[in-house]
C-alpha positions as CSV (number, residue, x, y, z in Angstrom):
1,M,115.3,82.7,120.2
2,M,114.0,84.5,123.1
3,A,115.4,82.2,125.6
4,S,119.1,83.0,124.4
5,D,118.4,86.7,125.5
6,D,118.8,86.7,129.5
7,K,117.8,90.5,129.9
8,K,114.8,90.2,127.4
9,F,113.6,87.0,128.9
10,T,114.1,87.9,132.3
11,S,112.1,91.3,132.1
12,F,109.2,89.1,130.1
13,Q,109.3,86.8,133.3
14,R,108.7,89.3,135.9
15,A,106.0,90.8,133.6
16,I,104.1,87.2,133.5
17,Q,104.9,86.4,137.4
18,K,103.1,89.5,138.0
19,S,100.1,88.7,135.8
20,L,99.7,85.1,137.6
21,E,100.0,86.7,141.1
22,R,97.3,89.2,139.7
23,C,94.9,86.1,138.7
24,K,95.5,84.2,142.0
25,S,94.6,87.4,144.2
26,K,91.1,87.5,142.2
27,G,91.1,83.8,143.0
28,E,91.2,82.8,139.3
29,D,93.1,80.1,137.9
30,S,95.8,81.2,135.4
31,I,95.1,80.3,131.9
32,V,98.0,81.4,129.6
33,L,98.0,81.7,126.0
34,E,101.3,82.5,124.0
35,I,101.0,83.6,120.5
36,G,104.0,82.8,118.4
37,C,105.8,80.2,120.8
38,G,108.7,79.7,118.3
39,A,110.5,76.3,118.5
40,Y,111.4,76.1,122.0
41,A,108.3,77.7,123.6
42,P,110.2,79.2,126.7
43,F,107.3,81.4,127.9
44,A,104.7,78.6,127.6
45,R,107.3,76.0,129.7
46,W,108.3,78.8,132.2
47,C,104.3,79.4,132.9
48,A,103.8,75.6,133.3
49,E,106.4,75.6,135.7
50,A,105.2,78.7,137.6
51,G,102.1,77.4,138.5
52,A,99.7,78.2,135.7
53,K,96.6,75.7,135.5
54,Q,96.7,75.8,131.7
55,V,99.1,77.0,128.9
56,F,98.2,77.4,125.3
57,A,100.7,78.0,122.4
58,I,100.3,78.7,119.1
59,E,103.2,78.7,116.3
60,G,102.7,79.7,112.6
61,N,105.6,77.6,111.5
62,S,104.6,73.7,111.8
63,W,108.0,72.5,112.2
64,A,108.7,74.7,115.2
65,A,105.2,73.9,116.4
66,A,106.0,70.3,116.8
67,R,109.3,70.8,118.1
68,A,107.9,72.9,120.7
69,A,105.0,70.7,121.4
70,S,108.1,67.9,121.9
71,L,109.5,70.0,124.5
72,T,106.5,71.0,126.8
73,P,104.6,69.5,129.7
74,D,101.3,68.1,129.5
75,T,99.8,71.3,130.9
76,V,101.2,73.1,127.6
77,Q,99.2,72.6,124.5
78,V,100.6,73.7,121.0
79,F,98.6,74.7,118.1
80,A,100.4,74.9,114.7
81,G,99.1,77.8,112.6
82,L,98.4,81.3,113.0
83,S,96.1,82.6,115.9
84,Q,93.5,84.2,113.4
85,Q,92.9,80.5,112.4
86,L,92.7,79.2,115.6
87,Q,88.8,78.8,116.7
88,P,87.6,79.6,120.4
89,E,86.2,76.1,120.7
90,E,89.7,74.6,120.4
91,L,90.5,76.0,123.7
92,P,88.7,74.5,126.6
93,Q,89.2,77.4,129.0
94,E,89.3,81.1,128.3
95,P,92.9,82.6,128.6
96,N,93.2,85.4,131.0
97,V,96.8,86.0,130.2
98,V,98.3,86.8,126.8
99,V,101.8,86.9,125.9
100,M,102.7,88.2,122.3
101,E,106.1,88.8,121.0
102,T,105.4,89.6,117.4
103,I,107.0,92.9,117.3
104,G,108.9,94.2,114.3
105,D,111.7,96.9,113.9
106,W,108.9,99.3,113.9
107,A,106.5,97.8,116.2
108,A,103.3,97.2,114.0
109,N,105.0,95.8,110.9
110,E,104.6,92.1,112.2
111,F,101.0,92.6,112.5
112,M,101.1,92.8,116.2
113,V,98.1,94.9,116.5
114,S,96.2,93.3,113.7
115,T,96.9,90.2,116.1
116,F,95.7,91.6,119.3
117,L,92.4,93.2,117.7
118,D,91.8,89.5,116.4
119,A,92.5,87.8,119.5
120,S,90.9,89.8,122.0
121,G,87.5,89.0,123.0
122,R,87.6,86.0,120.8
123,L,90.5,83.8,121.8
124,C,90.7,85.3,125.1
125,S,88.6,87.7,127.4
126,R,88.6,91.3,127.2
127,S,90.0,91.8,130.2
128,A,92.9,89.6,129.7
129,R,96.4,90.8,130.7
130,W,98.4,91.2,127.7
131,I,102.5,91.1,127.9
132,P,104.0,92.9,126.3
133,G,101.6,95.7,128.2
134,R,102.7,98.5,126.1
135,V,105.0,99.1,122.8
136,R,106.5,102.4,121.0
137,T,108.5,103.2,118.3
138,C,111.0,106.1,118.2
139,Y,112.9,108.0,115.5
140,M,115.5,110.8,115.1
141,P,117.3,112.4,112.5
142,V,121.1,111.2,112.6
143,Q,124.4,112.1,110.6
144,I,126.5,109.5,108.9
145,P,129.8,108.1,110.5
146,P,132.9,110.2,109.1
147,W,134.6,106.9,107.9
148,E,131.4,105.6,106.3
149,C,130.6,105.4,102.4
150,K,127.9,107.3,100.9
151,I,124.9,105.5,102.1
152,P,122.3,104.8,99.3
153,P,118.1,105.6,100.1
154,G,117.0,102.6,101.9
155,L,116.0,100.8,105.4
156,W,119.3,99.6,106.7
157,L,119.5,97.6,109.6
158,L,122.2,98.5,112.1
159,G,121.8,96.2,115.1
160,S,121.4,97.2,119.0
161,D,124.3,99.3,119.9
162,A,123.9,102.4,122.2
163,K,126.8,104.2,120.5
164,C,124.3,104.6,117.7
165,S,122.9,107.7,119.6
166,R,126.1,109.5,119.0
167,L,124.9,110.3,115.5
168,A,121.9,112.1,117.0
169,L,121.2,115.4,115.7
170,S,118.5,116.1,117.8
171,E,116.3,114.5,120.7
172,A,114.1,111.7,119.9
173,A,110.3,111.8,119.0
174,T,107.4,109.1,118.8
175,L,106.6,107.6,115.7
176,E,103.9,105.0,117.1
177,S,102.4,103.8,120.6
178,Y,100.2,101.1,121.8
179,D,99.0,100.4,125.3
180,F,97.3,96.5,124.9
181,N,96.1,96.8,128.5
182,S,94.3,100.0,128.2
183,W,93.2,100.0,124.5
184,K,91.8,103.1,122.6
185,E,90.6,103.5,118.9
186,A,92.8,106.3,118.3
187,M,95.7,104.0,118.3
188,L,94.6,102.8,114.6
189,S,95.6,105.9,113.4
190,Q,98.4,108.0,114.7
191,E,99.2,111.2,113.2
192,R,102.2,113.0,114.8
193,Q,104.1,116.0,114.4
194,A,107.6,115.9,115.6
195,Q,109.7,119.3,116.0
196,F,113.4,118.1,115.9
197,K,115.7,121.2,117.1
198,I,119.0,120.3,115.6
199,T,121.7,120.3,118.5
200,S,124.9,120.0,116.2
201,S,125.5,121.1,112.6
202,G,126.3,118.3,110.5
203,S,124.9,116.0,107.3
204,L,121.6,114.6,108.1
205,Q,121.7,111.2,106.4
206,G,118.2,110.1,107.4
207,F,116.6,109.0,110.7
208,L,117.3,106.2,113.2
209,I,114.1,103.9,113.9
210,W,114.0,101.7,117.0
211,V,111.5,100.1,119.4
212,E,111.0,100.2,123.2
213,V,108.9,97.1,124.8
214,F,107.4,97.5,128.1
215,P,106.7,93.7,129.3
216,S,104.9,94.8,132.3
217,G,103.8,98.2,131.0
218,D,105.9,100.3,133.4
219,E,107.9,102.9,131.9
220,S,110.9,101.7,134.1
221,D,110.8,98.2,132.9
222,C,112.1,99.0,129.2
223,L,113.7,96.9,126.6
224,N,115.2,99.4,124.1
225,S,116.7,97.7,120.7
226,L,118.9,100.7,120.3
227,I,120.8,99.7,123.1
228,D,120.0,96.3,124.4
229,I,121.4,93.6,122.1
230,D,119.2,91.2,120.8
231,I,118.4,89.0,117.9
232,S,114.9,89.8,117.3
233,W,114.9,93.5,116.8
234,S,117.1,95.9,115.2
235,A,117.7,99.6,115.1
236,M,117.0,100.6,111.3
237,L,118.3,103.6,109.5
238,L,116.2,105.2,107.0
239,A,118.4,106.8,104.5
240,L,117.3,109.6,102.6
241,P,117.7,110.0,99.0
242,K,120.7,112.3,99.5
243,A,122.6,113.9,102.3
244,V,121.4,117.3,103.7
245,D,123.2,119.8,105.5
246,V,121.9,121.1,108.5
247,V,122.7,123.5,111.3
248,A,122.6,123.8,115.0
249,G,119.5,125.5,116.4
250,K,117.3,125.2,113.3
251,V,114.2,123.3,113.6
252,L,113.2,120.3,111.3
253,T,109.6,119.5,111.4
254,C,108.3,115.9,110.3
255,R,104.9,115.0,110.0
256,S,104.0,110.9,110.5
257,H,101.1,108.7,110.2
258,V,100.9,105.4,111.5
259,R,97.9,103.0,110.8
260,P,98.6,99.6,112.2
261,D,95.8,97.4,110.9
262,T,94.4,98.1,107.4
263,A,93.1,95.9,104.5
264,D,97.0,96.4,103.2
265,G,98.6,95.8,106.5
266,P,100.6,98.0,108.6
267,L,101.0,101.7,107.1
268,L,103.9,103.9,107.8
269,H,104.2,107.7,106.1
270,L,106.4,110.5,106.9
271,E,106.6,113.7,105.6
272,M,109.5,116.3,105.8
273,P,110.8,119.6,104.1
274,W,112.8,119.1,100.8
275,G,114.7,121.2,98.4
276,E,117.2,124.1,99.1
277,S,114.7,126.5,100.4
278,G,112.7,123.8,102.2
279,N,109.0,124.6,100.7
280,Q,108.9,121.0,99.0
281,T,107.9,118.0,100.7
282,L,109.6,114.6,100.5
283,Q,107.5,111.5,101.4
284,F,108.3,107.7,102.7
285,D,105.7,105.3,102.5
286,W,105.7,101.7,103.6
287,N,103.2,98.9,103.2
288,L,103.1,95.6,102.2
289,K,101.3,96.2,99.0
290,T,103.8,98.5,97.5
291,G,106.8,98.1,100.1
292,A,108.9,100.8,101.2
293,K,109.6,103.9,99.1
294,W,110.6,107.7,99.0
295,I,108.3,110.0,97.0
296,L,110.2,112.8,95.7
297,P,108.5,116.5,95.2
298,E,108.0,115.9,91.7
299,G,106.3,112.7,91.9
300,Q,109.3,110.4,91.3
301,E,109.4,107.2,93.2
302,I,112.5,105.6,94.9
303,S,111.9,102.3,95.5
304,F,113.5,99.8,98.2
305,A,112.6,96.7,96.5
306,D,115.8,96.0,94.6
307,Q,118.4,97.5,97.6
308,P,121.4,95.2,98.4
309,E,121.0,93.2,101.6
310,D,124.2,95.1,103.0
311,I,125.9,98.6,102.2
312,L,129.1,98.0,104.2
313,S,132.2,96.3,103.0
314,P,133.9,93.8,105.2
315,E,136.3,96.1,106.5
316,Q,133.4,98.5,107.3
317,E,131.5,95.9,109.1
318,F,134.6,95.3,111.2
319,L,135.1,98.7,112.1
320,W,131.3,99.0,113.0
321,E,131.3,95.8,115.0
322,L,134.7,96.7,116.8
323,L,134.2,100.8,117.5
324,G,130.6,101.0,116.8
325,P,129.3,104.6,115.3
326,P,132.0,107.1,115.9
């Protein structure tokens, strides 16, 4: 999958090369662990070609792991299973470089943080270099396309298209942010208050949510799922229970709380003003146990469990692909 996206692969490749050179400058052999290598293990293979002394790769899908093992050289050892199931004694050498691409459409929802917390210090050294170095999720209020149908509440994948930004009603804000090479316990509970200043009057349909990935950790080296076309990550529209008229110059205050590693898996919570006077609160919750849902001020829940796979007719899909958001 990754190998089919040149920009993404090249960016990760540069970050890996820097890490291998860092090991060399310290007089260390490069021992690489790739978590979630897929059926083709492109990074594991590339690391071996780039001079890593030993590469370990693990893949949860047993068929994909077998396929990867058939494609990799002798310096690459492929394991089938989850990294949480891998025992330290199965790795004859301790990795000092870790590549992990288990990034969700909002960063934590594919257990990226849980995987990091489990592996760091257990499967690799505490000082191991992680790639990507940083990941964050952004969001912003957006309006509906003029030609679009009424969008029901739900989480809708929009794909990667820079034109989506034309729907913006405000500048973006950060929802969650992780630095795997400078980890802090505070990242396990991230509460934020966003002040969205509305730039143009319109109809607020919901929030556009997307991830930004920094393979080397540098701000200048950014993969943006809102702009960079990719088959792994997609921008999402979190559609409100109903559209709300907003006026330019007004400020929309939203509160968020992200907990990436709990007993119930990653948790995402949002709050925003609701009702004609704005003195009520609309809540959004997402977790593995109950799924995604809006919670109205009176307590009524709108679950996304039974939402259809798509809301666009074939004609609307054609317009979106041809023209993008207006």
